[in-house]
C-alpha positions in Angstrom: -10.1 -12.1 -18.9 -12.9 -10.1 -18.8 -12.6 -6.4 -19.2 -13.5 -6.0 -15.5 -10.9 -8.3 -14.4 -8.2 -6.4 -16.7 -9.2 -3.2 -15.4 -8.8 -4.4 -11.6 -5.4 -5.8 -12.9 -4.6 -2.2 -14.3 -6.3 -0.3 -11.1 -3.9 -2.8 -9.1 -0.8 -1.7 -11.4 -1.6 1.9 -10.9 -1.7 1.7 -6.9 1.5 -0.5 -6.6 3.3 1.5 -9.2 2.3 5.0 -7.9 3.1 3.7 -4.2 6.8 2.6 -5.5 7.8 5.7 -6.8 6.3 7.8 -3.5 8.8 5.7 -1.6 11.8 7.0 -3.7 9.8 10.8 -4.4 9.1 11.4 -0.4 10.8 8.8 1.3 10.5 10.7 4.7 7.4 9.5 5.4 7.9 6.2 5.1 11.3 6.2 6.5 8.9 6.9 9.8 7.1 4.1 10.0 9.7 1.8 9.3 9.6 -0.6 12.5 13.0 0.2 14.9 13.1 -4.1 15.6 14.1 -4.1 11.6 17.9 -4.4 11.0 19.6 -1.9 8.8 18.2 1.6 8.2 15.0 2.8 7.7 15.8 4.3 4.1 17.3 0.9 3.1 13.7 -0.4 3.8 11.7 2.5 2.3 13.9 1.7 -1.1 13.3 -2.2 -0.8 10.1 -1.6 -0.8 9.5 0.8 -3.1 11.5 -1.4 -5.2 9.3 -4.4 -4.7 6.2 -2.2 -5.4 7.8 -1.5 -8.4 8.9 -5.2 -9.4 5.4 -6.1 -8.0 3.1 -3.5 -10.6 5.5 -4.8 -13.9 4.3 -8.2 -12.6 0.7 -7.5 -12.6 1.1 -5.3 -15.7 2.3 -8.5 -17.9 -0.5 -10.9 -18.3 2.4 -13.9 -18.3 3.5 -12.9 -14.9 0.3 -11.7 -13.6 -1.0 -14.4 -11.4 2.3 -14.7 -9.9 2.8 -11.2 -8.7 -0.8 -10.6 -7.8 -0.2 -13.8 -5.4 3.4 -11.6 -4.4 1.4 -8.8 -4.1 -1.1 -10.0 -1.5 1.6 -11.4 0.4 3.5 -7.4 0.3 0.5 -6.5 2.0 0.6 -8.6 4.3 3.8 -8.4 5.4 3.7 -4.2 5.5 1.2 -4.3 8.0 3.3 -3.8 11.0 4.7 0.0 9.4 0.8 0.5 9.7 0.5 -0.2 13.2 3.6 1.6 13.9 1.9 4.4 11.8 -1.3 4.0 14.2 0.6 3.8 17.2 3.2 6.8 16.5 0.5 9.0 15.5 -2.1 8.5 18.6 -1.2 12.2 19.9 -1.6 13.7 16.5 -5.0 15.7 15.7 -8.4 13.4 14.9 -8.1 14.2 11.2 -4.3 12.5 11.1 -4.8 9.8 13.7 -8.2 9.1 12.1 -6.1 8.6 8.4 -3.7 6.4 10.3 -5.8 3.8 12.1 -7.8 3.6 8.6 -4.6 2.5 7.5 -4.8 -0.8 9.2 -8.4 -2.3 8.1 -7.4 -1.1 4.7 -5.0 -4.2 4.4 -7.2 -6.6 4.3 -9.1 -5.4 1.3 -5.5 -4.8 -0.7 -5.0 -8.9 0.2 -8.5 -9.9 -1.5 -8.1 -7.5 -4.2 -4.5 -8.9 -5.5 -5.3 -12.4 -4.7 -8.5 -12.1 -7.0 -6.5 -10.6 -9.7 -4.4 -13.4 -9.2 -6.7 -16.0 -9.4 -8.3 -14.0 -12.5 -5.4 -14.4 -14.1 -5.6 -18.5 -13.7 -8.3 -18.6 -15.8 
């Protein structure tokens, strides 16, 4: 694995671990974007997604499980897209900078999915 590819994997680990930890450190902001259509409490979904991000980070950090974990992370990034849509909808009347932040998260999911896929593909080699 090249130094660039390894660095990319480490950065993805840091992103996922940081986001996973944030789900437990500041859960209210994550609770607020859980779609109401999901069964159970928003906090349970916040905690479950935080655990998922931490598990994915650990899996990507280990070279032996990097490929499958990175590909699972790509799926995870796609799966949480509805929460970003809900946030954008809920924040449609907030001040412009906050609206821009919420709307800016929508297209961000595409490069996250592609990044995780690229890390997974590189781990195959």
